[in-house]
Every structure is written in structure tokens, then in C-alpha cells.
Backbone of each chain as nested JSON, in Angstrom:
{
  "chains": [
    {"id": "A", "residues": [
      {"number": 1, "name": "MET", "atoms": {"N": [15.751, -1.534, -11.596], "CA": [14.664, -0.806, -10.952], "C": [13.468, -0.509, -11.914]}},
      {"number": 2, "name": "ARG", "atoms": {"N": [12.346, -0.736, -11.334], "CA": [11.499, -0.251, -12.41], "C": [10.569, 0.9, -12.119]}},
      {"number": 3, "name": "LYS", "atoms": {"N": [10.52, 1.605, -13.148], "CA": [10.251, 3.142, -13.364], "C": [8.35, 2.768, -13.551]}},
      {"number": 4, "name": "ARG", "atoms": {"N": [7.84, 3.765, -13.099], "CA": [6.182, 4.293, -13.274], "C": [5.953, 5.381, -14.532]}},
      {"number": 5, "name": "LYS", "atoms": {"N": [5.176, 5.151, -15.23], "CA": [4.821, 5.787, -16.45], "C": [3.854, 7.018, -15.716]}},
      {"number": 6, "name": "LYS", "atoms": {"N": [4.21, 8.15, -16.478], "CA": [3.597, 9.16, -15.923], "C": [1.963, 8.954, -16.2]}},
      {"number": 7, "name": "HIS", "atoms": {"N": [1.26, 8.999, -15.075], "CA": [0.046, 9.129, -15.237], "C": [-0.982, 9.467, -14.027]}},
      {"number": 8, "name": "GLY", "atoms": {"N": [-2.251, 9.88, -14.056], "CA": [-2.824, 10.448, -12.95], "C": [-2.904, 9.764, -11.949]}},
      {"number": 9, "name": "LYS", "atoms": {"N": [-3.632, 10.466, -10.622], "CA": [-3.771, 9.668, -9.614], "C": [-4.969, 8.748, -9.87]}},
      {"number": 10, "name": "GLU", "atoms": {"N": [-6.663, 9.153, -10.318], "CA": [-7.297, 8.516, -10.958], "C": [-6.902, 7.049, -11.327]}},
      {"number": 11, "name": "GLN", "atoms": {"N": [-5.582, 7.49, -12.657], "CA": [-5.296, 5.733, -13.02], "C": [-4.503, 4.86, -12.065]}},
      {"number": 12, "name": "ALA", "atoms": {"N": [-3.54, 5.688, -10.879], "CA": [-3.688, 5.192, -9.363], "C": [-4.866, 4.071, -9.173]}},
      {"number": 13, "name": "LEU", "atoms": {"N": [-5.725, 4.957, -8.817], "CA": [-6.988, 4.341, -8.222], "C": [-7.516, 3.416, -8.61]}},
      {"number": 14, "name": "LYS", "atoms": {"N": [-7.799, 3.606, -9.533], "CA": [-8.214, 2.399, -10.877], "C": [-7.821, 1.595, -10.663]}},
      {"number": 15, "name": "ALA", "atoms": {"N": [-6.156, 1.315, -11.357], "CA": [-5.104, 0.283, -11.208], "C": [-5.705, -0.673, -9.68]}},
      {"number": 16, "name": "LEU", "atoms": {"N": [-5.891, -0.079, -8.452], "CA": [-5.731, -0.217, -7.291], "C": [-7.519, -1.483, -7.147]}},
      {"number": 17, "name": "GLY", "atoms": {"N": [-8.642, -0.467, -7.733], "CA": [-9.192, -1.136, -7.691], "C": [-9.673, -2.372, -8.444]}},
      {"number": 18, "name": "ASP", "atoms": {"N": [-9.062, -2.209, -9.797], "CA": [-9.105, -2.892, -10.74], "C": [-8.455, -4.621, -10.273]}},
      {"number": 19, "name": "ALA", "atoms": {"N": [-7.274, -4.102, -9.267], "CA": [-6.213, -5.316, -8.62], "C": [-7.343, -5.98, -7.45]}},
      {"number": 20, "name": "MET", "atoms": {"N": [-7.825, -5.243, -6.794], "CA": [-9.104, -6.133, -6.026], "C": [-10.035, -6.492, -6.217]}},
      {"number": 21, "name": "ARG", "atoms": {"N": [-11.085, -5.952, -7.545], "CA": [-11.763, -6.543, -7.84], "C": [-11.597, -7.744, -8.762]}},
      {"number": 22, "name": "HIS", "atoms": {"N": [-10.212, -8.153, -9.192], "CA": [-9.715, -9.195, -9.958], "C": [-9.406, -10.28, -8.981]}},
      {"number": 23, "name": "ARG", "atoms": {"N": [-8.883, -9.889, -7.587], "CA": [-8.823, -10.843, -6.687], "C": [-9.937, -11.28, -6.041]}},
      {"number": 24, "name": "ARG", "atoms": {"N": [-11.3, -10.698, -5.937], "CA": [-12.267, -10.829, -5.197], "C": [-13.082, -12.078, -6.125]}},
      {"number": 25, "name": "VAL", "atoms": {"N": [-12.919, -11.581, -7.328], "CA": [-13.869, -12.371, -7.989], "C": [-13.268, -13.662, -8.557]}},
      {"number": 26, "name": "ASP", "atoms": {"N": [-11.629, -13.601, -8.264], "CA": [-11.167, -15.084, -8.415], "C": [-11.38, -15.968, -7.321]}},
      {"number": 27, "name": "LEU", "atoms": {"N": [-11.607, -15.031, -5.755], "CA": [-12.204, -15.758, -4.856], "C": [-13.06, -16.254, -4.61]}},
      {"number": 28, "name": "LYS", "atoms": {"N": [-14.496, -15.557, -5.778], "CA": [-15.632, -16.024, -5.884], "C": [-16.268, -15.611, -4.445]}},
      {"number": 29, "name": "LEU", "atoms": {"N": [-16.226, -13.92, -4.18], "CA": [-16.236, -13.563, -3.318], "C": [-17.165, -12.279, -3.826]}},
      {"number": 30, "name": "THR", "atoms": {"N": [-18.535, -11.629, -2.679], "CA": [-19.112, -10.495, -2.766], "C": [-18.5, -9.499, -2.441]}},
      {"number": 31, "name": "GLN", "atoms": {"N": [-18.954, -8.226, -2.846], "CA": [-18.204, -7.254, -2.234], "C": [-18.867, -7.0, -0.699]}},
      {"number": 32, "name": "GLU", "atoms": {"N": [-19.799, -7.468, -0.079], "CA": [-20.351, -7.719, 0.417], "C": [-20.02, -8.718, 2.11]}},
      {"number": 33, "name": "GLU", "atoms": {"N": [-19.178, -9.445, 1.389], "CA": [-18.47, -10.604, 2.045], "C": [-16.741, -9.979, 2.417]}},
      {"number": 34, "name": "VAL", "atoms": {"N": [-16.662, -9.707, 1.482], "CA": [-15.213, -8.13, 1.55], "C": [-15.374, -7.244, 2.586]}},
      {"number": 35, "name": "GLY", "atoms": {"N": [-16.526, -6.599, 2.419], "CA": [-16.662, -5.57, 3.482], "C": [-16.651, -5.702, 4.74]}},
      {"number": 36, "name": "LYS", "atoms": {"N": [-17.723, -7.255, 5.024], "CA": [-18.018, -7.402, 6.17], "C": [-16.105, -7.805, 6.978]}},
      {"number": 37, "name": "ALA", "atoms": {"N": [-15.876, -8.847, 6.389], "CA": [-14.613, -9.347, 6.389], "C": [-13.461, -8.278, 6.783]}},
      {"number": 38, "name": "ALA", "atoms": {"N": [-13.185, -6.82, 5.843], "CA": [-13.031, -5.976, 6.288], "C": [-13.286, -4.824, 7.188]}},
      {"number": 39, "name": "LYS", "atoms": {"N": [-14.411, -5.152, 7.626], "CA": [-15.324, -3.784, 8.127], "C": [-15.654, -2.833, 7.824]}},
      {"number": 40, "name": "LEU", "atoms": {"N": [-15.731, -2.76, 6.846], "CA": [-16.076, -1.718, 5.484], "C": [-17.711, -1.803, 5.011]}},
      {"number": 41, "name": "HIS", "atoms": {"N": [-18.001, -0.782, 4.706], "CA": [-19.654, -0.934, 4.03], "C": [-19.636, -1.199, 2.683]}},
      {"number": 42, "name": "ARG", "atoms": {"N": [-20.267, -2.303, 2.345], "CA": [-20.409, -2.831, 1.028], "C": [-20.1, -1.974, 0.341]}},
      {"number": 43, "name": "THR", "atoms": {"N": [-20.78, -0.453, 0.217], "CA": [-20.839, 0.627, -1.015], "C": [-19.416, 1.215, -0.849]}},
      {"number": 44, "name": "TYR", "atoms": {"N": [-18.707, 1.152, 0.119], "CA": [-16.976, 1.41, 0.365], "C": [-16.13, 0.885, -0.759]}},
      {"number": 45, "name": "VAL", "atoms": {"N": [-16.486, -0.796, -0.71], "CA": [-16.193, -1.547, -1.271], "C": [-16.211, -1.362, -2.41]}},
      {"number": 46, "name": "THR", "atoms": {"N": [-17.529, -0.931, -2.957], "CA": [-17.756, -0.832, -4.748], "C": [-17.075, 0.559, -5.093]}},
      {"number": 47, "name": "ASP", "atoms": {"N": [-17.144, 1.56, -4.238], "CA": [-15.938, 2.452, -4.422], "C": [-14.565, 2.262, -4.857]}},
      {"number": 48, "name": "ILE", "atoms": {"N": [-13.684, 1.562, -3.704], "CA": [-12.601, 1.082, -3.64], "C": [-12.32, 0.281, -5.179]}},
      {"number": 49, "name": "GLU", "atoms": {"N": [-13.592, -0.191, -5.62], "CA": [-13.301, -1.353, -6.935], "C": [-13.462, -0.299, -8.071]}},
      {"number": 50, "name": "ASN", "atoms": {"N": [-13.741, 0.75, -7.656], "CA": [-14.167, 1.713, -9.134], "C": [-13.207, 3.008, -8.549]}},
      {"number": 51, "name": "GLY", "atoms": {"N": [-12.472, 2.598, -8.216], "CA": [-11.018, 3.896, -8.166], "C": [-11.701, 5.171, -7.702]}},
      {"number": 52, "name": "LEU", "atoms": {"N": [-12.89, 5.637, -6.758], "CA": [-13.058, 6.448, -6.322], "C": [-12.651, 6.702, -4.822]}},
      {"number": 53, "name": "ARG", "atoms": {"N": [-12.019, 6.161, -3.942], "CA": [-11.479, 6.003, -2.934], "C": [-9.851, 5.99, -2.413]}},
      {"number": 54, "name": "ASN", "atoms": {"N": [-9.695, 6.999, -1.869], "CA": [-7.897, 6.875, -1.713], "C": [-7.896, 6.442, -0.244]}},
      {"number": 55, "name": "VAL", "atoms": {"N": [-7.632, 5.2, -0.672], "CA": [-7.65, 4.193, 1.236], "C": [-6.437, 4.572, 2.081]}},
      {"number": 56, "name": "SER", "atoms": {"N": [-6.477, 4.03, 3.311], "CA": [-5.376, 4.39, 3.776], "C": [-4.592, 2.924, 3.789]}},
      {"number": 57, "name": "PHE", "atoms": {"N": [-3.504, 3.034, 4.162], "CA": [-2.617, 2.038, 4.531], "C": [-3.3, 1.138, 5.35]}},
      {"number": 58, "name": "LEU", "atoms": {"N": [-3.797, 1.39, 6.355], "CA": [-4.797, 0.574, 7.625], "C": [-5.752, -0.12, 7.217]}},
      {"number": 59, "name": "THR", "atoms": {"N": [-6.44, 0.568, 5.97], "CA": [-7.327, -0.08, 5.504], "C": [-7.008, -1.163, 4.315]}},
      {"number": 60, "name": "LEU", "atoms": {"N": [-6.2, -0.671, 3.812], "CA": [-5.658, -1.894, 2.654], "C": [-5.032, -2.802, 3.035]}},
      {"number": 61, "name": "MET", "atoms": {"N": [-4.508, -2.808, 4.466], "CA": [-3.986, -4.399, 5.074], "C": [-5.228, -4.855, 5.274]}},
      {"number": 62, "name": "ARG", "atoms": {"N": [-6.367, -4.191, 6.24], "CA": [-7.79, -5.14, 6.192], "C": [-8.426, -5.744, 4.902]}},
      {"number": 63, "name": "LEU", "atoms": {"N": [-8.084, -4.759, 3.815], "CA": [-8.642, -5.797, 2.503], "C": [-8.052, -6.534, 2.169]}},
      {"number": 64, "name": "ALA", "atoms": {"N": [-6.358, -6.478, 2.174], "CA": [-5.57, -7.88, 1.798], "C": [-5.791, -8.909, 2.659]}},
      {"number": 65, "name": "GLU", "atoms": {"N": [-6.124, -8.392, 3.851], "CA": [-6.502, -9.312, 4.767], "C": [-7.983, -10.14, 4.456]}},
      {"number": 66, "name": "ALA", "atoms": {"N": [-8.851, -9.775, 3.977], "CA": [-10.092, -10.004, 3.661], "C": [-10.287, -10.941, 2.489]}},
      {"number": 67, "name": "LEU", "atoms": {"N": [-9.315, -10.567, 1.358], "CA": [-8.865, -11.324, 0.333], "C": [-7.949, -12.136, 0.506]}},
      {"number": 68, "name": "HIS", "atoms": {"N": [-7.622, -12.392, 1.212], "CA": [-6.065, -13.687, 1.435], "C": [-5.419, -14.087, 0.842]}},
      {"number": 69, "name": "CYS", "atoms": {"N": [-4.745, -12.52, 0.964], "CA": [-3.441, -12.431, 0.435], "C": [-2.801, -11.044, 0.79]}},
      {"number": 70, "name": "PRO", "atoms": {"N": [-1.156, -11.393, 0.806], "CA": [-0.437, -10.024, 1.253], "C": [-0.905, -9.3, 0.528]}},
      {"number": 71, "name": "LEU", "atoms": {"N": [-0.485, -7.626, 1.113], "CA": [-0.729, -6.319, 0.612], "C": [0.519, -6.391, -0.794]}},
      {"number": 72, "name": "SER", "atoms": {"N": [1.538, -7.156, -0.62], "CA": [2.394, -6.625, -1.415], "C": [2.163, -7.555, -3.109]}},
      {"number": 73, "name": "LEU", "atoms": {"N": [1.486, -8.464, -2.89], "CA": [0.833, -9.569, -4.226], "C": [-0.373, -8.212, -4.454]}},
      {"number": 74, "name": "LEU", "atoms": {"N": [-1.222, -7.505, -4.116], "CA": [-2.298, -6.894, -4.952], "C": [-1.532, -5.514, -4.598]}},
      {"number": 75, "name": "MET", "atoms": {"N": [-0.092, -5.173, -4.271], "CA": [0.19, -3.775, -4.879], "C": [1.245, -4.353, -6.418]}},
      {"number": 76, "name": "ILE", "atoms": {"N": [1.521, -5.529, -6.285], "CA": [2.142, -6.111, -7.448], "C": [1.127, -6.345, -8.549]}},
      {"number": 77, "name": "GLU", "atoms": {"N": [0.251, -6.619, -8.43], "CA": [-0.728, -6.257, -9.071], "C": [-1.717, -4.969, -9.519]}},
      {"number": 78, "name": "THR", "atoms": {"N": [-1.398, -4.197, -8.926], "CA": [-1.909, -2.821, -9.053], "C": [-0.593, -2.185, -10.084]}},
      {"number": 79, "name": "GLU", "atoms": {"N": [0.654, -2.363, -10.143], "CA": [1.303, -1.83, -10.604], "C": [1.562, -2.488, -12.329]}},
      {"number": 80, "name": "ARG", "atoms": {"N": [1.3, -3.601, -12.382], "CA": [1.041, -4.347, -13.196], "C": [0.113, -4.088, -14.11]}},
      {"number": 81, "name": "GLN", "atoms": {"N": [-1.634, -3.437, -13.86], "CA": [-2.916, -2.696, -14.305], "C": [-2.206, -1.422, -14.721]}},
      {"number": 82, "name": "ASP", "atoms": {"N": [-1.83, -0.856, -13.633], "CA": [-1.054, 0.622, -13.933], "C": [0.057, 0.365, -14.87]}},
      {"number": 83, "name": "GLY", "atoms": {"N": [0.728, -0.181, -15.221], "CA": [1.842, -0.055, -16.344], "C": [3.487, 0.182, -16.574]}},
      {"number": 84, "name": "TRP", "atoms": {"N": [3.37, -0.499, -14.888], "CA": [4.587, 0.11, -14.521], "C": [6.013, -1.005, -15.479]}},
      {"number": 85, "name": "GLU", "atoms": {"N": [6.971, -0.527, -15.706], "CA": [7.593, -1.772, -16.693], "C": [9.443, -1.966, -15.972]}},
      {"number": 86, "name": "MET", "atoms": {"N": [9.095, -2.773, -16.316], "CA": [10.725, -3.419, -15.597], "C": [11.828, -2.476, -16.374]}}
    ]},
    {"id": "B", "residues": [
      {"number": 1, "name": "MET", "atoms": {"N": [0.179, -19.731, 0.547], "CA": [-0.621, -18.132, 1.403], "C": [0.201, -17.867, 2.647]}},
      {"number": 2, "name": "ARG", "atoms": {"N": [0.608, -16.783, 2.464], "CA": [0.971, -16.191, 3.532], "C": [-0.45, -16.033, 4.711]}},
      {"number": 3, "name": "LYS", "atoms": {"N": [0.205, -16.008, 6.012], "CA": [-0.904, -15.224, 7.035], "C": [-0.053, -14.662, 8.024]}},
      {"number": 4, "name": "ARG", "atoms": {"N": [-0.705, -12.933, 8.117], "CA": [-0.17, -12.315, 8.936], "C": [-0.36, -12.36, 10.477]}},
      {"number": 5, "name": "LYS", "atoms": {"N": [0.301, -12.602, 11.229], "CA": [0.394, -12.854, 12.89], "C": [-0.891, -11.465, 12.773]}},
      {"number": 6, "name": "LYS", "atoms": {"N": [-1.34, -12.066, 14.408], "CA": [-2.028, -11.004, 15.398], "C": [-0.807, -9.953, 15.65]}},
      {"number": 7, "name": "HIS", "atoms": {"N": [-1.744, -8.461, 15.492], "CA": [-0.703, -7.52, 16.046], "C": [-1.91, -6.319, 15.68]}},
      {"number": 8, "name": "GLY", "atoms": {"N": [-1.296, -5.523, 16.675], "CA": [-2.041, -3.991, 16.082], "C": [-2.078, -2.913, 15.145]}},
      {"number": 9, "name": "LYS", "atoms": {"N": [-2.309, -2.402, 15.347], "CA": [-2.267, -0.875, 14.223], "C": [-0.891, -0.8, 14.141]}},
      {"number": 10, "name": "GLU", "atoms": {"N": [-0.703, -0.15, 15.48], "CA": [0.362, 0.549, 15.825], "C": [1.868, -0.373, 15.196]}},
      {"number": 11, "name": "GLN", "atoms": {"N": [1.588, -1.83, 15.596], "CA": [2.511, -2.371, 14.74], "C": [3.206, -2.652, 13.202]}},
      {"number": 12, "name": "ALA", "atoms": {"N": [1.817, -2.484, 12.365], "CA": [1.545, -2.211, 11.202], "C": [2.03, -0.901, 10.093]}},
      {"number": 13, "name": "LEU", "atoms": {"N": [1.834, -0.011, 11.375], "CA": [2.045, 0.986, 11.215], "C": [3.758, 1.405, 11.739]}},
      {"number": 14, "name": "LYS", "atoms": {"N": [4.162, 0.676, 12.038], "CA": [5.67, 1.224, 12.642], "C": [6.404, 0.114, 11.526]}},
      {"number": 15, "name": "ALA", "atoms": {"N": [5.775, -1.086, 11.071], "CA": [6.833, -1.84, 10.231], "C": [6.735, -1.152, 8.635]}},
      {"number": 16, "name": "LEU", "atoms": {"N": [5.9, -0.229, 8.349], "CA": [6.002, 0.524, 7.411], "C": [7.03, 1.371, 7.373]}},
      {"number": 17, "name": "GLY", "atoms": {"N": [6.9, 2.439, 8.517], "CA": [8.171, 3.05, 9.012], "C": [9.442, 3.01, 8.742]}},
      {"number": 18, "name": "ASP", "atoms": {"N": [9.509, 1.683, 9.415], "CA": [10.9, 1.028, 9.495], "C": [11.524, 0.707, 7.882]}},
      {"number": 19, "name": "ALA", "atoms": {"N": [10.62, 0.119, 7.275], "CA": [10.73, -0.297, 5.97], "C": [10.794, 1.148, 5.098]}},
      {"number": 20, "name": "MET", "atoms": {"N": [10.881, 2.004, 5.298], "CA": [10.627, 3.186, 4.308], "C": [12.004, 3.618, 5.082]}},
      {"number": 21, "name": "ARG", "atoms": {"N": [12.101, 3.8, 6.196], "CA": [13.641, 4.516, 6.835], "C": [14.862, 3.672, 6.051]}},
      {"number": 22, "name": "HIS", "atoms": {"N": [14.623, 2.085, 6.106], "CA": [15.669, 0.95, 5.148], "C": [15.813, 1.607, 4.502]}},
      {"number": 23, "name": "ARG", "atoms": {"N": [14.748, 1.908, 3.726], "CA": [15.149, 2.547, 1.881], "C": [15.795, 3.327, 1.66]}},
      {"number": 24, "name": "ARG", "atoms": {"N": [15.545, 4.504, 3.025], "CA": [16.363, 5.937, 2.879], "C": [17.241, 6.107, 2.857]}},
      {"number": 25, "name": "VAL", "atoms": {"N": [17.637, 5.451, 4.267], "CA": [19.05, 5.497, 4.556], "C": [20.415, 4.335, 3.601]}},
      {"number": 26, "name": "ASP", "atoms": {"N": [19.496, 3.179, 2.96], "CA": [20.357, 2.948, 2.057], "C": [20.469, 3.484, 0.571]}},
      {"number": 27, "name": "LEU", "atoms": {"N": [19.852, 4.739, 0.17], "CA": [19.424, 5.281, -0.571], "C": [20.302, 6.872, -0.172]}},
      {"number": 28, "name": "LYS", "atoms": {"N": [20.766, 6.837, 1.053], "CA": [22.084, 7.686, 1.872], "C": [20.871, 8.942, 1.46]}},
      {"number": 29, "name": "LEU", "atoms": {"N": [19.55, 8.866, 1.809], "CA": [18.94, 10.352, 1.148], "C": [18.333, 10.964, 2.594]}},
      {"number": 30, "name": "THR", "atoms": {"N": [18.116, 12.293, 3.0], "CA": [17.6, 12.555, 4.225], "C": [15.61, 12.493, 4.066]}},
      {"number": 31, "name": "GLN", "atoms": {"N": [15.888, 12.699, 5.09], "CA": [13.696, 13.13, 5.157], "C": [13.555, 14.181, 4.812]}},
      {"number": 32, "name": "GLU", "atoms": {"N": [14.509, 15.397, 4.6], "CA": [14.055, 16.293, 3.419], "C": [13.817, 15.828, 2.154]}},
      {"number": 33, "name": "GLU", "atoms": {"N": [15.084, 15.444, 1.539], "CA": [14.721, 14.905, 0.506], "C": [13.877, 14.143, -0.142]}},
      {"number": 34, "name": "VAL", "atoms": {"N": [13.53, 13.179, 0.638], "CA": [12.403, 12.431, 0.44], "C": [11.201, 13.379, 0.793]}},
      {"number": 35, "name": "GLY", "atoms": {"N": [10.721, 13.814, 0.87], "CA": [9.76, 14.702, 1.483], "C": [9.256, 15.808, 0.55]}},
      {"number": 36, "name": "LYS", "atoms": {"N": [10.777, 16.369, -0.123], "CA": [10.237, 16.906, -1.333], "C": [10.359, 16.541, -2.2]}},
      {"number": 37, "name": "ALA", "atoms": {"N": [10.631, 15.362, -2.665], "CA": [10.274, 14.712, -3.838], "C": [8.775, 14.12, -4.164]}},
      {"number": 38, "name": "ALA", "atoms": {"N": [8.313, 13.822, -2.581], "CA": [7.023, 13.528, -2.6], "C": [6.011, 14.184, -2.239]}},
      {"number": 39, "name": "LYS", "atoms": {"N": [6.668, 15.427, -2.001], "CA": [5.789, 16.638, -1.861], "C": [5.034, 16.587, -0.298]}},
      {"number": 40, "name": "LEU", "atoms": {"N": [5.991, 16.719, 0.516], "CA": [5.258, 16.345, 1.894], "C": [6.568, 17.134, 2.623]}},
      {"number": 41, "name": "HIS", "atoms": {"N": [6.387, 17.372, 4.037], "CA": [7.053, 18.1, 5.035], "C": [7.821, 17.151, 5.863]}},
      {"number": 42, "name": "ARG", "atoms": {"N": [8.776, 17.563, 5.66], "CA": [10.2, 16.67, 6.094], "C": [9.438, 16.182, 7.52]}},
      {"number": 43, "name": "THR", "atoms": {"N": [8.853, 16.963, 8.347], "CA": [7.928, 16.399, 9.66], "C": [7.577, 14.893, 9.703]}},
      {"number": 44, "name": "TYR", "atoms": {"N": [6.473, 15.334, 8.407], "CA": [5.502, 14.347, 8.2], "C": [5.959, 12.991, 7.925]}},
      {"number": 45, "name": "VAL", "atoms": {"N": [7.255, 13.273, 7.137], "CA": [8.447, 12.04, 6.6], "C": [8.893, 11.55, 7.965]}},
      {"number": 46, "name": "THR", "atoms": {"N": [9.141, 12.442, 8.715], "CA": [9.801, 11.851, 10.524], "C": [8.835, 11.06, 11.077]}},
      {"number": 47, "name": "ASP", "atoms": {"N": [7.425, 11.158, 11.02], "CA": [6.671, 10.358, 11.635], "C": [5.704, 9.378, 10.976]}},
      {"number": 48, "name": "ILE", "atoms": {"N": [5.962, 9.754, 9.775], "CA": [5.916, 8.028, 9.294], "C": [6.91, 7.319, 9.646]}},
      {"number": 49, "name": "GLU", "atoms": {"N": [7.799, 7.548, 9.604], "CA": [9.005, 6.748, 9.774], "C": [8.689, 6.01, 11.006]}},
      {"number": 50, "name": "ASN", "atoms": {"N": [7.973, 7.578, 11.96], "CA": [7.933, 6.691, 13.072], "C": [6.883, 5.69, 13.784]}},
      {"number": 51, "name": "GLY", "atoms": {"N": [6.291, 5.506, 12.495], "CA": [4.421, 4.689, 12.689], "C": [3.827, 5.304, 13.266]}},
      {"number": 52, "name": "LEU", "atoms": {"N": [3.88, 7.021, 13.175], "CA": [2.916, 7.872, 13.791], "C": [1.657, 8.479, 12.583]}},
      {"number": 53, "name": "ARG", "atoms": {"N": [1.538, 7.476, 11.311], "CA": [0.378, 8.464, 10.523], "C": [0.511, 7.138, 9.428]}},
      {"number": 54, "name": "ASN", "atoms": {"N": [-0.973, 6.98, 9.803], "CA": [-1.304, 6.31, 8.538], "C": [-1.663, 6.75, 7.168]}},
      {"number": 55, "name": "VAL", "atoms": {"N": [-1.026, 6.603, 6.181], "CA": [-1.244, 7.123, 4.944], "C": [-1.791, 6.823, 4.125]}},
      {"number": 56, "name": "SER", "atoms": {"N": [-2.285, 7.604, 2.825], "CA": [-3.333, 7.403, 2.096], "C": [-2.327, 6.255, 0.784]}},
      {"number": 57, "name": "PHE", "atoms": {"N": [-3.455, 5.869, 0.003], "CA": [-2.545, 4.775, -0.942], "C": [-1.933, 5.862, -1.886]}},
      {"number": 58, "name": "LEU", "atoms": {"N": [-2.351, 7.448, -2.385], "CA": [-1.837, 7.958, -3.121], "C": [-0.164, 8.402, -2.671]}},
      {"number": 59, "name": "THR", "atoms": {"N": [-0.544, 8.485, -1.203], "CA": [0.665, 9.261, -0.661], "C": [1.984, 7.746, -0.968]}},
      {"number": 60, "name": "LEU", "atoms": {"N": [1.416, 6.903, -0.516], "CA": [2.57, 5.752, -0.161], "C": [3.197, 5.786, -1.651]}},
      {"number": 61, "name": "MET", "atoms": {"N": [2.172, 6.16, -2.767], "CA": [3.036, 5.574, -4.164], "C": [3.669, 7.226, -4.283]}},
      {"number": 62, "name": "ARG", "atoms": {"N": [3.574, 8.514, -3.786], "CA": [4.546, 9.242, -4.019], "C": [5.604, 8.625, -3.304]}},
      {"number": 63, "name": "LEU", "atoms": {"N": [5.614, 7.975, -2.266], "CA": [6.761, 7.881, -1.32], "C": [7.708, 7.068, -1.682]}},
      {"number": 64, "name": "ALA", "atoms": {"N": [6.747, 6.219, -2.247], "CA": [7.919, 5.0, -3.209], "C": [8.65, 5.544, -4.323]}},
      {"number": 65, "name": "GLU", "atoms": {"N": [7.571, 6.295, -4.841], "CA": [8.244, 7.143, -6.053], "C": [9.812, 7.903, -5.587]}},
      {"number": 66, "name": "ALA", "atoms": {"N": [9.039, 8.492, -4.38], "CA": [10.573, 9.382, -4.252], "C": [11.607, 8.691, -3.664]}},
      {"number": 67, "name": "LEU", "atoms": {"N": [11.391, 7.285, -3.289], "CA": [11.941, 5.82, -2.624], "C": [12.662, 5.162, -3.579]}},
      {"number": 68, "name": "HIS", "atoms": {"N": [12.445, 5.48, -4.996], "CA": [12.864, 5.182, -6.18], "C": [12.609, 3.538, -6.545]}},
      {"number": 69, "name": "CYS", "atoms": {"N": [11.56, 3.115, -6.051], "CA": [10.907, 1.69, -5.766], "C": [9.34, 1.454, -6.126]}},
      {"number": 70, "name": "PRO", "atoms": {"N": [9.378, 0.442, -6.687], "CA": [7.795, -0.023, -7.196], "C": [7.39, 0.161, -5.375]}},
      {"number": 71, "name": "LEU", "atoms": {"N": [6.15, 0.54, -5.133], "CA": [5.335, 0.555, -3.72], "C": [5.167, -1.464, -3.348]}},
      {"number": 72, "name": "SER", "atoms": {"N": [4.931, -2.126, -4.272], "CA": [5.033, -3.79, -3.81], "C": [6.172, -3.998, -3.213]}},
      {"number": 73, "name": "LEU", "atoms": {"N": [7.753, -3.275, -3.726], "CA": [8.732, -3.847, -2.794], "C": [9.164, -3.122, -1.455]}},
      {"number": 74, "name": "LEU", "atoms": {"N": [8.62, -1.811, -1.169], "CA": [8.418, -1.79, 0.155], "C": [7.196, -2.266, 1.026]}},
      {"number": 75, "name": "MET", "atoms": {"N": [6.129, -3.001, 0.077], "CA": [5.554, -3.792, 1.002], "C": [5.352, -4.8, 1.372]}},
      {"number": 76, "name": "ILE", "atoms": {"N": [6.405, -5.777, 0.737], "CA": [7.436, -6.705, 0.779], "C": [8.262, -6.565, 2.04]}},
      {"number": 77, "name": "GLU", "atoms": {"N": [8.77, -5.586, 2.309], "CA": [9.781, -5.549, 3.374], "C": [8.841, -4.653, 4.727]}},
      {"number": 78, "name": "THR", "atoms": {"N": [7.873, -4.554, 4.36], "CA": [7.045, -3.887, 5.236], "C": [6.594, -5.162, 6.133]}},
      {"number": 79, "name": "GLU", "atoms": {"N": [5.692, -6.211, 5.118], "CA": [5.395, -7.45, 5.637], "C": [6.794, -8.52, 6.604]}},
      {"number": 80, "name": "ARG", "atoms": {"N": [7.676, -8.033, 5.7], "CA": [9.091, -8.76, 6.651], "C": [9.37, -8.409, 7.634]}},
      {"number": 81, "name": "GLN", "atoms": {"N": [9.332, -7.108, 8.167], "CA": [9.345, -6.363, 9.036], "C": [7.935, -6.92, 9.978]}},
      {"number": 82, "name": "ASP", "atoms": {"N": [7.258, -7.055, 10.03], "CA": [5.757, -6.642, 10.575], "C": [5.371, -8.346, 10.853]}},
      {"number": 83, "name": "GLY", "atoms": {"N": [6.525, -9.25, 10.741], "CA": [6.266, -10.778, 10.993], "C": [5.549, -11.381, 10.283]}},
      {"number": 84, "name": "TRP", "atoms": {"N": [5.251, -11.233, 9.032], "CA": [3.836, -12.221, 8.039], "C": [5.559, -13.297, 7.936]}},
      {"number": 85, "name": "GLU", "atoms": {"N": [4.183, -14.726, 7.777], "CA": [5.32, -15.941, 7.581], "C": [4.877, -16.457, 6.492]}},
      {"number": 86, "name": "MET", "atoms": {"N": [5.678, -17.734, 5.395], "CA": [5.707, -17.957, 4.677], "C": [4.419, -19.167, 4.675]}}
    ]}
  ]
}
């Protein structure tokens, strides 16, 4: 079982934002394109990538779809950013 | 790449709830115990398991911690419930 290191909410949101940004940049998509596909305003995508929004599960699902990957993959990357350990 | 089948929000929330319930039952925990660990009311945990709540990312993180597993694992199980395909 993996255990998460102690950290604040801000760090978890930042890790999620970083994972999303990395995925988007890998796909050579703009925040506007991701926003359009996920039915979110571009500035909202910016905020998420900057760790400023605590998004809901359904929004996460739409974002994962816009980023052409399962949500579990984004979570794996988020946990990696966030310093989970095996 | 895996592609998600067309489905409603309700089905995605139901899949999340089912994944959480399975994990909790596997651990022989009550909804009250999970709620206490995640700082949520027992009835809120009930609602989540019944697919009636669109929880936030930070709440999902707390629930995963209460269920002693990384959030990515819960998402993998959610996607399996929700009928993702390889």
C-alpha cells in the first residue's frame, strides 16, 4: 500500500494542476482548446492548472476526456507530483 | 488509449460510489468509520456511495486516505465499474 506524505491542500491542488498542464502540453493543446472540450472557460482551466480550484469529480471526468486519457492516469501523475511513495 | 462509453453523469457518480463501497466493505469498515476518518458525516458517505454527490477533488483525496489506498486506485475501479474499454 502506498502512503501519502503529510502536506497541505494547496500542495495536492498544485499537484493536480501540474499533472493536467503536463498532459495538455504533451498533447500540444491550448488551455482554450481543453476548456472548449470540457465545457469550461479558459480562465477556469488556467486556475485549475495553477492549483487554485478544487474541482468536482464530474469536472475532473470532463477534463480527463478533454485530455484524451482516463482520470486514473491523471491521478497517478498527480500522486507522483504530490510525492506519494510506494 | 482507453475510451469512455457514452453515459450520463448519474452513471459516473454511481460507478464512483460503487467503487468506494466495494473498497470499504473489503476493509470491513462502516460508513461511520470512513466518515470519521475523512471528516465527513456518515449520511454524506451514504450519499456518495449511492451516487448522489458530486464530491470535490480534495474530498476524494480524504476519502481515498480513509480507505487506505491511492485515489488512482479508486479511479481505476470507478472506470472499471463505469465500463471503460481498453
